[in-house]
LOSETI-908856 format. One record per residue: residue number from 1; residue in three letters; x, y, z of N, C-alpha, C, O, CB in turn. Coordinates in Angstrom, 3 decimals. Glycine has a CB too. Layout:
LOSETI-908856
NODE  pos  code       n.X       n.Y       n.Z      ca.X      ca.Y      ca.Z       c.X       c.Y       c.Z       o.X       o.Y       o.Z      cb.X      cb.Y      cb.Z
NODE  NUM   ALA         X         Y         Z         X         Y         Z         X         Y         Z         X         Y         Z         X         Y         Z
...
***
This chain:
LOSETI-908856
NODE  pos  code       n.X       n.Y       n.Z      ca.X      ca.Y      ca.Z       c.X       c.Y       c.Z       o.X       o.Y       o.Z      cb.X      cb.Y      cb.Z
NODE    1   MET   -14.864    35.330    34.954   -14.097    36.623    34.198   -14.053    36.826    33.190   -13.322    36.259    32.378   -13.015    36.816    34.257
NODE    2   LYS   -14.947    37.826    32.945   -15.481    38.129    31.314   -14.270    37.861    30.171   -13.040    37.797    30.149   -15.981    39.953    31.135
NODE    3   LEU   -15.514    37.734    29.146   -15.041    36.823    28.089   -13.800    38.139    26.744   -13.112    38.071    25.726   -16.969    35.987    27.196
NODE    4   ILE   -14.183    38.924    27.565   -12.883    40.214    26.850   -11.947    39.869    27.265   -11.217    39.020    26.751   -12.819    41.839    27.187
NODE    5   ASP   -11.645    40.812    28.921   -10.891    39.840    30.221    -9.930    38.941    29.948    -8.759    39.105    30.290   -11.818    38.926    30.956
NODE    6   PHE   -10.547    37.483    29.033    -9.835    36.145    29.186    -8.486    36.524    27.639    -7.256    36.485    27.609   -11.332    34.418    28.900
NODE    7   ILE    -9.669    36.900    26.454    -9.091    37.326    25.382    -8.088    38.373    25.884    -7.127    37.633    26.092   -10.084    37.798    24.396
NODE    8   GLU    -7.726    39.451    26.176    -7.041    40.242    26.917    -5.701    40.034    27.637    -4.636    40.605    27.402    -7.797    40.513    27.647
NODE    9   ALA    -5.912    39.305    28.360    -5.111    37.672    28.871    -3.925    37.195    28.604    -2.846    37.014    29.167    -5.692    36.524    28.401
NODE   10   LEU    -4.820    36.922    26.780    -4.202    35.491    25.940    -3.521    36.933    24.741    -2.595    36.890    23.931    -5.926    33.800    25.024
NODE   11   GLU    -4.111    37.651    24.975    -2.950    39.033    22.953    -1.626    38.826    24.644    -0.880    37.854    24.761    -4.125    42.634    22.097
NODE   12   GLU    -1.696    39.950    25.643    -0.838    40.063    26.625     0.372    38.938    26.757     1.556    39.265    26.838    -1.657    40.108    27.754
NODE   13   ALA    -0.034    37.734    26.766     0.452    36.224    27.495     1.673    36.127    26.108     2.886    35.917    26.141    -1.193    34.507    27.614
NODE   14   ALA     0.610    36.413    24.799     1.106    36.246    23.551     2.441    36.612    23.614     3.375    35.833    23.805     0.405    36.943    22.574
NODE   15   SER     2.546    38.263    23.389     2.970    39.257    23.009     4.175    38.923    23.634     5.178    38.575    23.010     2.272    40.424    23.237
NODE   16   LYS     4.052    39.083    25.668     5.627    38.475    25.772     6.286    37.868    25.461     7.425    38.256    25.722     6.018    38.133    26.323
NODE   17   TYR     6.207    36.515    24.706     7.101    35.903    24.142     6.987    35.867    22.713     7.590    35.128    21.934     7.171    34.792    24.655
NODE   18   MET     5.860    37.049    22.384     5.984    37.037    21.068     5.415    35.937    19.662     5.692    35.832    18.468     7.195    37.086    21.164
NODE   19   VAL     4.610    35.349    20.506     4.085    34.186    19.442     3.084    34.599    19.030     2.504    35.297    19.861     3.793    32.808    19.865
NODE   20   PRO     2.195    34.418    17.381     1.622    34.249    17.209     0.023    33.706    17.276    -0.248    32.624    16.754     2.223    34.264    17.051
NODE   21   LEU    -0.706    34.265    17.741    -2.284    34.050    18.506    -3.084    34.444    17.471    -3.145    35.470    16.794    -2.703    35.023    19.964
NODE   22   ARG    -3.839    33.141    17.496    -5.343    32.791    16.262    -6.044    32.884    16.765    -5.612    32.529    17.862    -5.782    31.596    15.514
NODE   23   ILE    -7.910    33.365    17.008    -8.244    33.256    17.993    -8.950    31.814    16.404    -8.880    31.831    15.175    -8.980    34.689    19.175
NODE   24   LEU    -9.412    31.037    17.209   -10.049    29.691    16.174   -11.936    30.084    16.157   -12.540    30.664    15.254    -9.641    27.582    17.220
NODE   25   VAL   -12.413    29.633    17.242   -13.433    30.344    17.766   -13.743    31.113    18.934   -13.207    31.114    20.042   -14.095    29.732    17.762
NODE   26   ARG   -15.170    32.080    18.260   -15.308    33.080    19.508   -16.744    32.861    19.589   -17.300    32.686    18.505   -14.816    34.804    19.318
NODE   27   THR   -17.411    32.835    20.552   -18.578    33.051    20.568   -19.199    33.592    21.770   -18.595    33.531    22.841   -19.051    32.069    20.217
NODE   28   ASP   -20.425    34.148    21.675   -21.067    34.902    22.861   -20.223    35.088    24.515   -20.040    36.087    25.212   -22.485    34.026    23.082
NODE   29   ASN   -19.729    33.173    24.767   -19.331    33.098    25.870   -18.261    32.920    25.752   -17.402    33.592    26.322   -19.804    32.437    26.555
NODE   30   ALA   -17.963    31.682    24.752   -17.139    31.101    24.358   -15.722    31.547    23.596   -15.887    32.172    22.549   -17.796    30.489    23.853
NODE   31   VAL   -14.099    31.246    24.087   -13.265    31.548    22.860   -11.965    30.141    22.560   -11.444    29.524    23.490   -12.436    33.265    23.239
NODE   32   LYS   -11.784    29.989    21.677   -10.832    28.555    21.492    -9.528    29.325    20.386    -9.762    30.029    19.403   -12.003    26.850    20.469
NODE   33   ALA    -8.507    29.028    20.785    -7.642    30.330    20.511    -6.133    28.850    20.454    -6.158    27.752    21.010    -7.688    32.081    22.277
NODE   34   ARG    -4.981    29.478    19.542    -3.819    29.175    19.438    -2.925    30.239    19.364    -2.953    31.372    18.884    -3.719    28.431    18.539
NODE   35   ALA    -1.883    29.351    20.159    -0.596    30.615    19.700     0.166    29.263    19.653     0.283    28.192    20.248     0.119    32.234    21.039
NODE   36   GLU     0.570    29.902    18.683     1.613    28.804    17.504     3.353    29.296    17.877     3.812    30.437    17.833     1.165    29.335    15.221
NODE   37   ILE     4.083    27.990    18.245     5.076    27.835    18.789     6.049    27.865    17.837     6.383    28.975    17.424     5.038    26.872    19.508
NODE   38   SER     6.561    26.926    17.410     7.189    26.297    16.049     6.114    25.422    14.968     4.937    25.703    14.742     8.423    25.165    16.575
NODE   39   GLU     6.889    24.325    14.411     5.501    24.178    13.121     5.171    22.915    13.909     4.159    22.345    13.499     5.909    23.891    10.968
NODE   40   ASN     5.843    22.293    15.039     5.320    21.292    15.150     4.256    21.232    16.774     3.522    20.348    17.216     6.542    20.332    14.938
NODE   41   ILE     4.643    22.666    17.323     4.524    22.664    19.194     3.083    24.074    18.935     3.343    25.123    18.346     6.772    23.487    20.496
NODE   42   PHE     2.473    23.940    19.182     1.424    24.915    20.304     0.890    25.155    20.904     1.162    24.208    21.642     0.934    25.321    20.461
NODE   43   VAL    -0.258    26.004    21.771    -0.598    26.079    23.180    -1.952    26.426    22.767    -2.344    27.447    22.202     0.243    27.126    24.214
NODE   44   GLN    -2.747    25.152    23.239    -4.335    25.512    22.661    -5.182    26.285    23.988    -5.544    25.523    24.884    -5.318    23.785    22.153
NODE   45   PHE    -5.350    27.049    24.068    -6.515    28.466    24.780    -8.143    28.079    25.255    -8.802    28.899    24.616    -6.849    29.833    23.319
NODE   46   TYR    -8.897    27.426    25.878   -10.038    27.286    25.926   -10.559    27.876    26.860    -9.875    27.731    27.873   -10.312    26.281    25.884
NODE   47   PHE   -12.051    28.893    27.137   -12.635    29.502    28.182   -14.196    29.971    28.576   -14.771    30.937    28.074   -11.978    30.411    28.169
NODE   48   HIS   -14.631    29.263    29.371   -16.439    30.055    28.296   -16.588    30.551    30.416   -16.526    30.119    31.568   -18.675    27.909    26.993
NODE   49   GLN   -16.793    31.646    29.609   -17.396    32.634    30.647   -19.376    31.867    32.088   -19.769    31.576    33.218   -17.963    34.301    29.047
NODE   50   ILE   -19.523    31.932    31.457   -20.068    31.313    32.061   -19.850    30.064    33.174   -20.006    30.340    34.364   -20.534    31.205    31.327
NODE   51   THR   -19.489    28.694    32.783   -19.398    27.516    33.255   -18.236    27.699    33.471   -17.629    26.633    33.571   -19.777    26.438    32.598
NODE   52   GLY   -17.400    28.899    33.637   -16.124    28.613    34.238   -14.909    27.817    33.541   -13.741    28.092    33.816   -16.450    27.938    35.345
NODE   53   THR   -15.239    26.879    32.681   -14.187    25.969    32.313   -13.500    26.523    31.333   -13.688    27.162    30.297   -14.599    24.700    31.929
NODE   54   THR   -12.251    25.884    32.266   -10.919    26.539    31.382    -9.650    25.429    30.611    -9.305    24.513    31.358    -9.981    27.569    32.643
NODE   55   ASN    -9.201    25.450    29.693    -8.893    24.339    28.711    -7.475    25.242    28.528    -7.566    26.280    27.872   -10.119    23.998    27.172
NODE   56   TYR    -5.412    24.641    29.430    -5.363    25.829    28.952    -4.215    23.995    28.523    -3.897    23.142    29.351    -5.146    27.803    29.759
NODE   57   VAL    -3.868    23.999    26.859    -2.427    22.331    27.019    -1.796    23.270    25.528    -2.094    24.181    24.755    -3.312    19.564    26.514
NODE   58   LEU    -0.604    22.139    25.881     0.649    22.166    24.946     1.176    21.028    24.612     1.661    20.054    25.186     1.701    22.839    25.436
NODE   59   VAL     0.876    21.533    23.068     0.016    19.669    21.671     2.070    20.361    20.960     2.545    21.467    20.704    -2.919    20.265    19.378
NODE   60   GLY     2.419    19.422    20.942     3.882    18.564    20.494     3.405    17.363    19.226     2.874    16.279    19.467     4.651    17.520    22.187
NODE   61   TRP     3.735    17.862    17.952     3.698    16.160    17.125     2.705    15.808    17.769     2.758    14.944    18.644     5.022    14.890    17.285
NODE   62   GLU     0.987    16.817    17.217     0.083    16.011    17.474    -0.383    15.611    19.300    -1.375    16.203    19.723     0.618    14.878    16.642
NODE   63   ARG     0.006    15.095    19.813    -0.122    14.742    21.571    -0.667    15.662    22.502    -0.696    16.736    21.900     1.233    14.534    22.248
NODE   64   ARG    -0.986    15.773    23.316    -0.929    16.871    24.826     0.257    16.328    24.866     0.460    15.140    24.618    -2.041    16.747    26.438
NODE   65   LEU     1.305    17.319    25.246     2.836    17.631    26.135     3.034    18.143    27.206     4.107    18.414    27.745     3.668    18.385    25.640
NODE   66   TYR     1.662    18.343    27.669     1.415    19.483    29.601     0.303    19.954    29.258     0.214    20.678    28.266     2.635    21.176    30.214
NODE   67   GLY    -0.924    19.577    30.138    -2.161    20.925    30.435    -2.521    21.269    31.726    -2.105    20.847    32.805    -3.624    20.636    29.872
NODE   68   ARG    -3.538    22.281    31.395    -3.542    22.399    32.990    -5.707    22.812    32.323    -6.397    23.016    31.325    -1.944    24.258    34.109
NODE   69   ASP    -5.747    22.704    33.561    -7.474    22.095    33.245    -8.292    22.916    34.386    -7.516    23.107    35.322    -7.759    20.007    33.564
NODE   70   CYS    -9.943    23.632    34.733   -10.062    24.289    35.374   -11.962    23.159    35.003   -12.592    23.644    34.063    -9.382    26.009    35.132
NODE   71   VAL   -12.355    22.438    35.390   -13.757    22.069    34.625   -14.617    21.879    36.937   -14.028    21.249    37.815   -13.506    19.689    32.971
NODE   72   GLY   -15.736    22.511    37.103   -16.568    22.845    37.575   -15.900    23.607    39.342   -16.147    23.242    40.492   -17.537    21.582    37.388
NODE   73   GLY   -14.556    25.341    38.536   -13.930    25.638    39.492   -13.686    24.572    40.850   -14.081    24.701    42.009   -14.535    26.743    39.733
NODE   74   LYS   -12.608    23.116    40.001   -11.173    22.708    40.442   -10.841    23.307    39.548   -11.671    23.895    38.855   -10.595    21.320    40.598
NODE   75   TRP    -9.126    23.352    39.207    -7.811    23.247    38.703    -7.132    21.601    38.672    -7.283    21.138    39.803    -6.950    24.253    39.654
NODE   76   HIS    -6.608    20.827    37.973    -5.431    20.488    37.273    -4.792    20.417    36.492    -5.022    21.053    35.464    -5.234    20.060    37.222
NODE   77   ARG    -3.636    19.571    36.615    -2.717    19.708    35.991    -2.300    18.212    35.028    -2.248    17.358    35.913    -1.800    20.232    36.991
NODE   78   HIS    -2.054    17.654    33.976    -1.138    17.046    33.362    -0.058    17.292    33.016     0.291    17.891    31.999    -1.413    16.770    32.687
NODE   79   PRO     0.998    16.542    34.400     1.857    17.127    34.185     3.479    16.657    33.085     3.367    15.443    32.908     1.901    17.367    35.446
NODE   80   PHE     4.423    17.010    32.572     4.818    17.008    31.295     5.505    15.320    31.198     5.536    14.542    30.245     5.925    18.408    31.008
NODE   81   GLU     6.020    15.177    32.637     5.928    13.959    32.494     4.903    12.633    32.865     5.529    11.758    33.463     6.805    13.879    32.868
NODE   82   ASN     4.190    12.471    32.752     3.017    11.787    33.103     1.642    12.950    32.490     0.873    13.512    33.270     3.088    11.469    34.977
NODE   83   GLN     1.588    13.116    30.938     0.130    13.753    30.610    -1.545    13.301    30.811    -2.619    13.899    30.742     0.219    13.868    29.309
NODE   84   ASN    -1.072    11.794    31.119    -2.360    11.880    31.414    -2.794    11.043    33.398    -3.638    10.311    33.916    -3.100    10.966    29.858
NODE   85   LEU    -1.842    11.631    33.697    -2.498    12.046    35.295    -2.911    12.663    35.315    -2.982    13.401    34.332    -2.079    12.325    36.327
NODE   86   HIS    -3.980    13.081    37.210    -4.379    14.356    36.789    -3.731    15.282    37.871    -4.649    16.101    37.908    -5.988    14.488    36.663
NODE   87   GLU    -3.198    15.559    38.405    -2.955    16.571    39.606    -3.811    16.827    39.595    -4.569    17.129    38.673    -2.169    17.605    39.753
NODE   88   THR    -4.057    16.716    41.828    -4.599    17.622    41.931    -4.581    18.863    43.427    -5.111    19.960    43.604    -5.631    16.991    41.583
NODE   89   THR    -3.827    18.119    44.135    -3.352    18.376    45.396    -2.306    20.347    44.977    -2.072    20.739    43.834    -2.139    16.573    45.950
NODE   90   GLY    -1.982    21.013    46.087    -0.823    21.157    45.680    -0.945    22.901    44.770    -1.880    23.688    44.629    -0.435    19.652    44.754
NODE   91   GLU     0.580    22.913    44.295     0.019    24.312    43.473    -1.199    23.954    41.826    -1.911    24.771    41.243     1.872    25.256    42.787
NODE   92   ALA    -0.962    22.175    41.462    -1.394    21.623    40.571    -3.057    22.345    40.605    -3.718    22.617    39.603    -1.105    20.048    40.764
NODE   93   GLY    -3.476    22.548    42.027    -5.061    22.685    42.166    -4.863    24.192    42.287    -5.951    24.632    42.660    -5.955    21.820    43.586
NODE   94   ASP    -4.071    25.102    42.162    -3.962    25.899    42.012    -4.438    27.057    40.854    -3.763    26.784    39.862    -3.206    25.611    42.257
NODE   95   ALA    -5.228    28.126    40.571    -5.809    28.564    39.466    -4.459    29.173    38.500    -3.538    29.884    38.900    -7.013    29.679    39.912
NODE   96   VAL    -4.595    28.856    37.676    -2.941    30.364    37.238    -3.578    30.597    35.128    -4.243    29.943    34.325     0.138    28.898    37.345
NODE   97   THR    -2.754    32.035    35.144    -3.497    32.478    33.982    -2.878    32.496    32.792    -1.690    32.264    33.014    -3.960    33.654    34.132
NODE   98   PRO    -3.071    32.657    31.597    -2.409    32.578    30.726    -0.502    32.889    30.586     0.527    32.253    30.358    -3.228    33.278    30.100
NODE   99   LYS    -0.861    34.030    30.840     0.848    33.973    30.983     1.803    32.817    32.081     2.723    32.003    31.995     1.242    35.581    31.590
NODE  100   GLU     1.105    33.250    32.847     1.749    32.076    33.968     1.651    30.620    33.237     2.487    29.726    33.365     0.718    31.985    35.612
NODE  101   PHE     0.527    30.560    32.486     0.824    28.579    31.328     2.111    29.003    30.538     3.281    28.620    30.549    -0.902    27.955    29.537
NODE  102   LEU     1.442    29.907    29.886     3.258    30.516    28.857     4.356    29.973    29.466     4.912    28.930    29.123     3.804    32.458    28.907
NODE  103   ASP     4.881    31.185    31.002     5.905    30.893    31.687     6.629    29.643    31.713     7.823    29.585    31.417     5.600    31.129    32.686
NODE  104   ASP     5.554    28.075    32.253     5.487    27.236    32.678     5.782    26.182    31.085     6.393    25.116    31.011     4.248    27.319    33.595
NODE  105   VAL     5.213    26.832    30.161     5.333    25.809    28.868     7.145    26.706    28.033     7.898    26.528    27.075     3.246    26.048    27.442
NODE  106   PHE     7.076    27.137    28.579     8.445    27.804    28.033     9.757    27.308    28.414    10.767    26.928    27.821     8.523    29.171    28.424
NODE  107   GLU     9.403    27.440    29.533    10.692    26.415    30.784    10.301    25.156    30.555    11.290    24.543    30.959    10.582    26.626    32.798
NODE  108   ILE     9.739    24.557    30.282     9.516    23.487    30.377    10.179    22.583    29.112    10.605    21.438    29.259     8.193    23.497    30.584
NODE  109   LEU    10.177    23.635    27.326    10.507    24.172    25.949    12.203    24.044    26.505    13.145    23.279    26.297     9.707    26.015    25.422
NODE  110   LEU    12.025    24.891    27.068    13.755    25.395    27.334    14.344    23.898    28.223    14.740    22.925    27.581    13.926    27.296    28.686
NODE  111   ARG    14.329    23.906    29.357    14.557    22.326    30.140    14.486    20.983    29.256    15.309    20.099    29.495    13.298    22.069    31.308
NODE  112   GLU    13.394    20.777    28.103    13.840    19.541    27.363    14.190    19.863    25.758    13.761    19.325    24.737    12.609    18.399    27.475
NODE  113   GLY    15.369    21.219    25.992    15.498    21.424    24.291    14.330    21.463    23.019    14.592    21.706    21.841    16.317    20.266    23.869
NODE  114   LEU    12.983    21.157    23.582    12.286    21.305    22.257    12.363    23.150    21.927    11.320    23.479    21.363    10.454    20.585    22.439
NODE  115   VAL    13.354    24.407    22.151    13.349    25.463    21.826    14.520    25.942    21.813    14.704    27.112    21.474    12.631    26.025    22.369
***
């Protein structure tokens, strides 16, 4: 995926949930962005187009609550129930788009009564 395509996917996902998206850092090959959900909760996105490294993390009260990462072409998940766990099997190993990640995030936040 090209960097511009990733940024467009981020903007589209953020607009679906009407959350402000800020580009924190952008280089020729990478971007780090943040979608603000509330005063204490945000989602941080990182993508590097050359390495394919992708990180999505739901942060609340200054700690990771949930995450999905792709390193070396392999995806894994840090589940909400145990953020230190690296799940790699089943759907945890499937690629996920920014929109799909935000869908998961809002499902978790609603289920847990955090929004």
